[in-house]
TIRO-2110 file (N, C-alpha, C; in Angstrom, 1 decimal):
// TIRO-2110
-9.5, -0.7, -17.6, N, 1, A
-10.6, -0.9, -16.6, CA, 1, A
-10.2, -0.8, -15.3, C, 1, A
-10.9, 0.1, -14.6, N, 2, A
-10.5, 0.3, -13.1, CA, 2, A
-10.5, -0.9, -12.3, C, 2, A
-9.9, -1.2, -11.4, N, 3, A
-10.0, -2.4, -10.3, CA, 3, A
-10.0, -1.9, -9.0, C, 3, A
-10.7, -2.7, -8.2, N, 4, A
-10.7, -2.5, -6.6, CA, 4, A
-9.7, -3.7, -6.1, C, 4, A
-8.9, -3.2, -5.2, N, 5, A
-8.0, -4.2, -4.7, CA, 5, A
-8.1, -4.0, -3.2, C, 5, A
-8.3, -5.2, -2.5, N, 6, A
-8.3, -5.2, -1.0, CA, 6, A
-7.3, -6.1, -0.6, C, 6, A
-6.7, -5.5, 0.3, N, 7, A
-5.5, -6.1, 1.0, CA, 7, A
-5.7, -6.4, 2.6, C, 7, A
-5.3, -7.4, 3.0, N, 8, A
-5.1, -7.5, 4.6, CA, 8, A
-3.5, -7.8, 4.8, C, 8, A
-3.2, -7.5, 6.0, N, 9, A
-1.7, -7.7, 6.3, CA, 9, A
-1.7, -8.1, 7.7, C, 9, A
-1.8, -9.3, 8.0, N, 10, A
-1.5, -9.7, 9.6, CA, 10, A
-0.2, -9.5, 9.7, C, 10, A
0.2, -8.8, 10.7, N, 11, A
1.6, -8.5, 11.1, CA, 11, A
2.1, -7.1, 10.6, C, 11, A
1.3, -6.6, 9.6, N, 12, A
1.6, -5.3, 9.2, CA, 12, A
1.1, -4.2, 10.1, C, 12, A
1.9, -3.6, 10.8, N, 13, A
1.5, -2.7, 11.9, CA, 13, A
1.3, -1.3, 11.4, C, 13, A
0.7, -0.5, 12.4, N, 14, A
0.5, 1.0, 12.1, CA, 14, A
1.8, 1.6, 11.9, C, 14, A
2.7, 1.1, 12.7, N, 15, A
4.1, 1.7, 12.6, CA, 15, A
4.8, 1.6, 11.4, C, 15, A
4.6, 0.3, 10.9, N, 16, A
5.1, -0.1, 9.5, CA, 16, A
4.4, 0.7, 8.4, C, 16, A
3.2, 0.9, 8.6, N, 17, A
2.4, 1.6, 7.6, CA, 17, A
2.9, 3.2, 7.5, C, 17, A
3.1, 3.8, 8.8, N, 18, A
3.7, 5.1, 8.8, CA, 18, A
5.1, 5.2, 8.1, C, 18, A
5.9, 4.2, 8.4, N, 19, A
7.1, 4.3, 7.8, CA, 19, A
7.2, 4.1, 6.4, C, 19, A
6.3, 3.1, 5.9, N, 20, A
6.1, 2.9, 4.4, CA, 20, A
5.7, 4.2, 3.9, C, 20, A
4.7, 4.7, 4.4, N, 21, A
4.1, 6.2, 3.8, CA, 21, A
5.1, 7.2, 3.8, C, 21, A
5.9, 7.2, 4.8, N, 22, A
7.0, 8.4, 4.8, CA, 22, A
8.1, 8.2, 3.7, C, 22, A
8.4, 6.8, 3.6, N, 23, A
9.3, 6.3, 2.5, CA, 23, A
9.1, 6.8, 1.1, C, 23, A
7.7, 6.3, 0.8, N, 24, A
7.4, 6.4, -0.7, CA, 24, A
6.7, 7.7, -0.8, C, 24, A
6.2, 8.5, 0.2, N, 25, A
5.7, 9.8, 0.1, CA, 25, A
4.5, 9.9, -1.0, C, 25, A
3.5, 9.0, -1.0, N, 26, A
2.6, 9.1, -1.9, CA, 26, A
1.7, 10.2, -1.9, C, 26, A
1.7, 11.0, -0.7, N, 27, A
0.9, 12.1, -0.6, CA, 27, A
1.4, 13.2, -1.5, C, 27, A
2.7, 13.4, -1.7, N, 28, A
3.5, 14.4, -2.5, CA, 28, A
4.0, 13.8, -3.9, C, 28, A
4.0, 12.5, -4.0, N, 29, A
4.4, 11.9, -5.2, CA, 29, A
3.5, 10.8, -5.6, C, 29, A
2.3, 11.3, -5.9, N, 30, A
1.1, 10.4, -6.2, CA, 30, A
1.4, 9.3, -7.4, C, 30, A
1.1, 8.0, -7.0, N, 31, A
1.3, 7.0, -8.0, CA, 31, A
0.5, 7.1, -9.2, C, 31, A
1.1, 6.9, -10.4, N, 32, A
0.4, 6.8, -11.6, CA, 32, A
-0.8, 5.7, -11.5, C, 32, A
-1.9, 6.2, -11.9, N, 33, A
-3.0, 5.3, -12.0, CA, 33, A
-3.9, 5.0, -10.7, C, 33, A
-3.4, 5.7, -9.6, N, 34, A
-4.1, 5.5, -8.4, CA, 34, A
-5.3, 6.3, -8.4, C, 34, A
-6.6, 5.8, -8.0, N, 35, A
-7.7, 6.7, -8.0, CA, 35, A
-8.2, 6.9, -6.4, C, 35, A
-8.0, 5.9, -5.6, N, 36, A
-8.4, 6.1, -4.2, CA, 36, A
-7.6, 5.1, -3.4, C, 36, A
-7.2, 5.6, -2.1, N, 37, A
-6.4, 4.6, -1.2, CA, 37, A
-7.1, 4.8, 0.2, C, 37, A
-7.5, 3.8, 0.9, N, 38, A
-7.9, 3.9, 2.3, CA, 38, A
-7.2, 2.7, 3.0, C, 38, A
-6.7, 3.1, 4.3, N, 39, A
-6.2, 2.1, 5.1, CA, 39, A
-6.6, 2.1, 6.5, C, 39, A
-6.8, 1.0, 7.1, N, 40, A
-7.2, 1.1, 8.5, CA, 40, A
-6.6, -0.1, 9.2, C, 40, A
-6.9, -0.2, 10.5, N, 41, A
-6.4, -1.3, 11.3, CA, 41, A
-7.3, -2.0, 12.1, C, 41, A
-7.3, -3.1, 12.2, N, 42, A
-8.4, -3.9, 13.0, CA, 42, A
-8.2, -4.1, 14.5, C, 42, A
-8.9, -4.7, 15.3, N, 43, A
-8.7, -4.7, 16.4, CA, 43, A
-7.4, -5.4, 17.1, C, 43, A
-6.8, -6.1, 16.3, N, 44, A
-5.6, -6.7, 16.6, CA, 44, A
-4.5, -6.0, 16.1, C, 44, A
-4.8, -4.8, 15.4, N, 45, A
-3.6, -4.0, 15.0, CA, 45, A
-3.1, -4.3, 13.6, C, 45, A
-3.8, -5.0, 13.0, N, 46, A
-3.3, -5.4, 11.5, CA, 46, A
-4.0, -4.7, 10.5, C, 46, A
-3.3, -4.5, 9.4, N, 47, A
-3.8, -3.3, 8.4, CA, 47, A
-4.9, -4.0, 7.5, C, 47, A
-5.6, -3.3, 7.1, N, 48, A
-6.6, -3.5, 6.1, CA, 48, A
-6.7, -2.3, 5.0, C, 48, A
-6.6, -2.6, 3.6, N, 49, A
-6.4, -1.5, 2.7, CA, 49, A
-7.3, -1.8, 1.6, C, 49, A
-8.0, -0.8, 1.1, N, 50, A
-8.7, -0.8, -0.1, CA, 50, A
-8.4, 0.3, -1.0, C, 50, A
-8.1, -0.1, -2.1, N, 51, A
-7.5, 0.8, -3.2, CA, 51, A
-8.4, 0.6, -4.5, C, 51, A
-8.5, 1.7, -5.2, N, 52, A
-9.0, 1.7, -6.6, CA, 52, A
-7.9, 2.2, -7.6, C, 52, A
-7.7, 1.4, -8.5, N, 53, A
-6.6, 1.8, -9.5, CA, 53, A
-7.2, 1.8, -10.9, C, 53, A
-6.6, 2.6, -11.8, N, 54, A
-6.9, 2.6, -13.3, CA, 54, A
-6.9, 1.3, -13.9, C, 54, A
-5.8, 0.5, -13.5, N, 55, A
-5.6, -0.8, -14.1, CA, 55, A
-4.8, -1.6, -13.2, C, 55, A
-5.0, -3.0, -13.4, N, 56, A
-4.0, -3.9, -12.7, CA, 56, A
-2.6, -3.6, -12.8, C, 56, A
-2.3, -3.3, -14.2, N, 57, A
-0.9, -3.1, -14.4, CA, 57, A
-0.3, -1.8, -13.5, C, 57, A
-1.2, -0.8, -13.5, N, 58, A
-0.7, 0.4, -12.8, CA, 58, A
-0.4, -0.2, -11.3, C, 58, A
-1.3, -0.8, -10.6, N, 59, A
-1.2, -1.4, -9.3, CA, 59, A
0.2, -2.2, -9.2, C, 59, A
0.2, -3.2, -10.1, N, 60, A
1.5, -4.1, -10.0, CA, 60, A
2.7, -3.4, -10.3, C, 60, A
2.7, -2.3, -11.1, N, 61, A
3.9, -1.5, -11.2, CA, 61, A
4.4, -0.8, -10.1, C, 61, A
3.4, -0.2, -9.5, N, 62, A
3.6, 0.6, -8.2, CA, 62, A
4.2, -0.3, -7.0, C, 62, A
3.6, -1.4, -6.9, N, 63, A
3.8, -2.4, -6.0, CA, 63, A
5.3, -2.9, -6.1, C, 63, A
5.6, -3.4, -7.3, N, 64, A
6.9, -4.0, -7.6, CA, 64, A
7.9, -2.9, -7.5, C, 64, A
7.8, -1.8, -8.0, N, 65, A
8.8, -0.7, -8.2, CA, 65, A
8.9, 0.1, -7.0, C, 65, A
8.0, 0.4, -6.1, N, 66, A
8.0, 1.3, -5.1, CA, 66, A
7.6, 0.7, -3.7, C, 66, A
6.6, 0.0, -3.7, N, 67, A
6.3, -0.4, -2.4, CA, 67, A
7.0, -1.7, -1.9, C, 67, A
7.2, -2.8, -2.7, N, 68, A
7.9, -3.9, -2.4, CA, 68, A
9.4, -3.7, -1.9, C, 68, A
10.1, -2.8, -2.6, N, 69, A
11.5, -2.8, -2.1, CA, 69, A
11.5, -1.9, -0.8, C, 69, A
10.6, -1.0, -0.4, N, 70, A
10.6, -0.3, 0.9, CA, 70, A
10.1, -1.3, 1.9, C, 70, A
9.1, -2.0, 1.5, N, 71, A
8.5, -3.1, 2.5, CA, 71, A
9.6, -4.1, 3.0, C, 71, A
10.4, -4.4, 1.9, N, 72, A
11.5, -5.3, 2.4, CA, 72, A
12.5, -4.7, 3.2, C, 72, A
12.8, -3.3, 2.9, N, 73, A
13.7, -2.6, 3.6, CA, 73, A
13.2, -2.5, 5.1, C, 73, A
11.9, -2.3, 5.5, N, 74, A
11.5, -2.0, 6.7, CA, 74, A
11.1, -3.4, 7.4, C, 74, A
11.4, -4.5, 6.7, N, 75, A
10.9, -5.9, 7.2, CA, 75, A
9.3, -6.0, 7.4, C, 75, A
8.7, -5.3, 6.6, N, 76, A
7.2, -5.6, 6.6, CA, 76, A
6.8, -6.8, 5.8, C, 76, A
5.7, -7.5, 6.3, N, 77, A
5.2, -8.8, 5.7, CA, 77, A
4.9, -8.4, 4.3, C, 77, A
5.0, -9.2, 3.3, N, 78, A
4.6, -9.0, 2.0, CA, 78, A
3.4, -9.8, 1.6, C, 78, A
END
């Protein structure tokens, strides 16, 4: 069953997002199970993300195996 995941990231800046996006290259290496991804930044510069995934397992696999290691590498808040 598809899920909607909404994330907020205080301290996760646009620069961090661009670095993360470049490192994981999801535009050219689409994650298994992703249906939709949108990110924006609030007036304080903190990230807000809305994703739709085929399943929670797909989201967790991508986060654990791709996003989390890069986030740790660039010192982005988890």
